[in-house]
C-alpha positions in Angstrom: 83.1 96.7 185.8 84.5 100.1 184.7 86.6 100.5 181.5 90.4 101.0 182.1 91.6 104.6 181.9 93.2 105.5 178.6 97.0 105.9 178.4 98.8 109.2 178.2 99.0 109.2 174.4 95.4 108.1 174.0 94.2 110.8 176.4 95.9 113.6 174.4 94.4 112.2 171.2 91.0 112.4 172.9 91.7 115.9 173.9 92.8 116.9 170.4 89.4 115.6 169.1 90.6 114.2 165.7 87.1 114.0 164.3 87.0 117.8 164.1 90.2 118.0 162.0 88.6 117.5 158.6 86.7 120.7 159.1 90.0 122.5 159.5 91.4 121.0 156.3 88.3 121.6 154.2 88.7 125.4 153.7 92.4 124.9 153.1 91.5 122.6 150.2 89.2 125.3 148.8 91.8 128.0 149.2 94.5 125.9 147.5 92.1 125.2 144.6 91.5 129.0 144.2 95.3 129.5 144.1 95.5 126.8 141.5 92.8 128.6 139.4 95.0 131.7 139.1 98.2 129.9 138.4 99.5 130.5 142.0 99.6 127.0 143.4 102.7 126.3 145.6 103.1 122.9 147.3 105.2 124.1 150.3 102.9 126.9 151.4 99.9 124.7 150.8 101.2 122.0 153.1 102.2 124.6 155.7 98.7 126.2 155.6 97.2 122.8 156.1 99.5 122.0 159.0 98.9 125.4 160.6 95.1 125.0 160.3 95.3 121.6 162.0 97.4 123.0 164.8 95.0 125.9 165.3 92.1 123.5 165.4 93.7 121.3 168.0 94.7 124.4 170.1 91.1 125.6 170.0 89.8 122.2 171.0 92.1 122.2 174.1 91.0 125.7 174.9 87.4 124.8 174.7 88.0 121.7 176.8 89.5 123.5 179.8 87.5 126.8 179.6 84.1 125.1 179.2 84.9 122.9 182.2 85.9 125.9 184.3 82.7 127.8 183.3 80.5 124.8 184.2 79.3 124.2 180.7 80.8 120.6 180.7 79.1 118.5 183.3 78.6 114.7 183.9 75.3 114.8 181.9 76.8 116.3 178.7 75.6 114.7 175.5 78.6 115.5 173.4 81.8 113.6 173.0 84.1 113.1 176.0 86.0 116.1 177.4 89.2 115.2 179.1 89.2 117.9 181.7 85.6 117.2 182.8 86.4 113.5 182.9 89.4 114.1 185.1 91.8 112.5 182.6 93.9 115.7 182.5 94.1 118.6 184.9 93.3 122.1 183.7 96.9 123.1 184.0 98.0 120.2 181.9 95.5 121.1 179.2 96.7 124.7 179.3 100.3 123.7 178.8 99.3 121.5 175.9 97.3 124.3 174.4 100.3 126.6 174.7 102.6 124.0 173.1 100.2 123.5 170.1 99.8 127.2 169.5 103.6 127.6 169.8 104.0 125.0 167.1 101.5 126.9 164.9 103.6 130.0 165.3 106.6 128.1 164.0 104.6 127.3 160.9 103.6 130.9 160.7 107.2 132.0 160.7 107.8 129.9 157.6 104.7 131.3 155.9 105.7 134.9 156.9 109.1 134.4 155.2 107.3 133.4 152.0 104.2 135.7 152.0 105.0 138.7 154.3 104.0 140.2 157.6 100.3 139.8 157.0 100.7 136.2 158.0 101.7 137.2 161.5 98.6 139.4 161.9 96.4 136.6 160.7 98.0 134.0 162.9 97.9 136.1 166.1 94.2 137.0 165.4 93.4 133.3 164.9 95.1 132.3 168.1 93.5 135.1 170.0 90.0 134.2 168.7 90.5 130.5 169.4 91.2 131.4 173.1 88.5 134.1 173.2 85.8 131.7 171.9 85.4 130.1 175.3 88.0 131.9 177.4 88.5 135.5 178.7 86.1 137.9 180.3 83.6 137.9 177.4 83.8 134.6 175.6 82.4 134.7 172.0 80.7 131.4 172.1 78.8 132.3 175.3 77.5 135.5 173.8 75.9 134.4 170.5 78.9 135.1 168.3 80.0 131.5 167.6 78.7 131.4 164.1 80.3 134.8 163.2 83.6 133.5 164.6 83.4 130.3 162.5 82.4 132.2 159.4 85.3 134.6 159.7 88.1 132.1 160.6 86.9 128.8 159.0 85.6 130.7 155.9 87.3 134.0 154.9 90.5 133.7 156.8 91.2 130.0 156.0 90.2 130.2 152.3 91.6 133.6 151.5 94.7 133.2 153.7 95.5 129.9 152.0 95.2 131.4 148.6 97.2 134.4 149.7 100.3 132.5 150.9 100.4 130.6 147.6 99.4 133.2 145.0 100.9 136.3 146.8 97.5 138.0 146.7 93.9 137.2 147.5 92.1 136.4 144.2 88.6 137.9 143.9 87.1 134.4 143.7 88.4 133.5 147.1 85.9 135.8 148.9 82.6 134.0 147.8 84.4 130.7 148.2 85.4 131.7 151.7 81.8 132.7 152.5 80.4 129.4 151.2 82.9 127.4 153.2 82.2 129.5 156.3 78.5 128.7 156.0 79.1 125.0 155.9 81.5 125.2 158.9 79.0 127.2 160.8 76.4 124.6 160.2 78.5 122.1 162.2 78.5 124.5 165.2 74.7 124.9 164.9 74.2 121.2 165.3 76.4 121.2 168.4 74.4 124.1 169.8 71.0 122.7 169.0 72.0 119.4 170.7 73.2 121.3 173.8 70.5 123.9 174.2 69.3 122.8 177.7 72.9 122.3 179.1 74.0 125.6 177.6 70.9 127.4 179.1 71.7 126.0 182.5 75.4 127.1 182.2 74.5 130.6 181.1 75.9 130.0 177.6 73.7 132.3 175.5 74.1 130.8 172.0 71.8 132.0 169.3 69.9 128.7 169.7 69.4 129.3 173.5 68.2 132.9 172.8 65.8 132.1 169.9 64.9 128.5 170.4 65.4 125.1 168.8 63.2 125.8 165.7 65.2 128.9 164.9 68.4 126.8 165.2 67.0 124.2 162.7 66.1 127.0 160.3 69.5 128.5 160.7 71.1 125.2 159.8 69.0 124.8 156.7 69.8 128.3 155.6 73.6 127.9 156.1 73.8 124.6 154.3 71.6 126.0 151.4 74.0 129.0 151.1 76.9 126.6 150.9 75.5 125.3 147.7 73.8 128.4 146.3 76.9 130.6 146.5 79.0 128.4 144.1 76.0 128.3 141.7 75.8 132.0 141.8 79.5 132.4 141.0 79.0 130.2 138.0 76.0 132.2 136.8 78.0 135.4 137.3 80.8 133.9 135.2 83.3 134.2 138.1 83.8 130.4 138.3 83.9 127.8 135.5 80.8 125.6 135.0 82.7 122.6 136.4 82.2 124.2 139.9 78.6 122.8 139.6 80.1 119.4 140.5 79.7 120.5 144.1 75.9 119.9 143.8 76.6 116.2 143.8 77.1 116.6 147.6 73.6 118.1 148.1 71.7 114.8 148.6 73.9 114.2 151.7 72.2 117.1 153.4 68.6 115.8 153.2 68.9 113.2 156.0 70.8 115.7 158.1 68.0 118.2 157.9 65.5 115.5 159.0 67.7 114.3 161.8 68.2 117.8 163.3 64.5 118.6 163.1 63.3 115.3 164.6 66.0 114.0 166.9 67.2 114.9 170.4 70.2 114.3 172.7 73.2 112.0 171.9 71.6 110.9 168.6 72.6 114.3 167.2 76.2 113.4 167.6 75.7 111.4 164.4 74.2 114.5 162.8 77.2 116.5 163.9 79.6 113.9 162.4 77.4 113.8 159.2 77.6 117.5 158.8 81.4 117.5 159.2 81.5 114.8 156.4 79.2 116.9 154.3 81.6 119.8 154.6 84.6 117.7 153.7 82.8 116.1 150.6 81.6 119.6 149.6 85.1 121.0 149.8 86.6 118.1 147.8 84.0 118.5 145.0 84.1 122.3 145.1 87.9 122.2 144.9 87.9 119.7 142.1 85.4 121.8 140.2 87.5 124.9 140.5 90.7 123.1 139.5 89.0 121.4 136.5 88.5 124.9 135.2 92.2 125.2 134.4 95.5 126.9 135.3 97.8 125.3 138.0 
């Protein structure tokens, strides 16, 4: 007996992939903490930055859903979470309309932030929307040509952290750059798990991720390096006296990474969905502790 088809609202929730949303909020938390540390915290822009990040993430998820399906990367044997276009729950045209609506809503948020922080927000927002579409869409999709990690590092790291600090403080504090790099490394590690899990399907679909090009062992090593950098960079900023010693609170999240390393090295297939979720949790816990450590250093 087959399970009943989800209702309209549930289908759109599935399409939005809510489990990915904490990864969009994590760098906004870090950027807000950086703004706090220089006395630039502003609640309104902070909330708007969080809302904008969530909308951009949902829009990117919808874009990936429809474009991966059309390129043949999503098939019935996929090991990742359900994709609504591939499952026939929504048509490609419906998903495209939903994507346009979500990106449109993000632009409304961007108008508010532009009024507060200046024209730079327009450039950042348009670049983020364009990159979200170009990740799996367009004539030369970034994710299909080994540029996924670079995309995540830039937009989930530097853009999210530095942009959030900018709309609150009116400038990008120097400490935002290493914080953005560290956040981008942890966010990229989430993508690496996804790509290691999907190596065989991606190879068959012509999706030439770095893991497809260089192999599974390389992907596991990349994951270890990215997570390690996520913890080493905050330590380096403390040693360089660019951040207060309270930032070392972030190291409390390090033990969470050990079982994730082992799982990625030893497991295959759908089991890695738990590793993917665990890496997303690690990123969120890391961002909470890192942000708390920054804010404990003072200002506000």
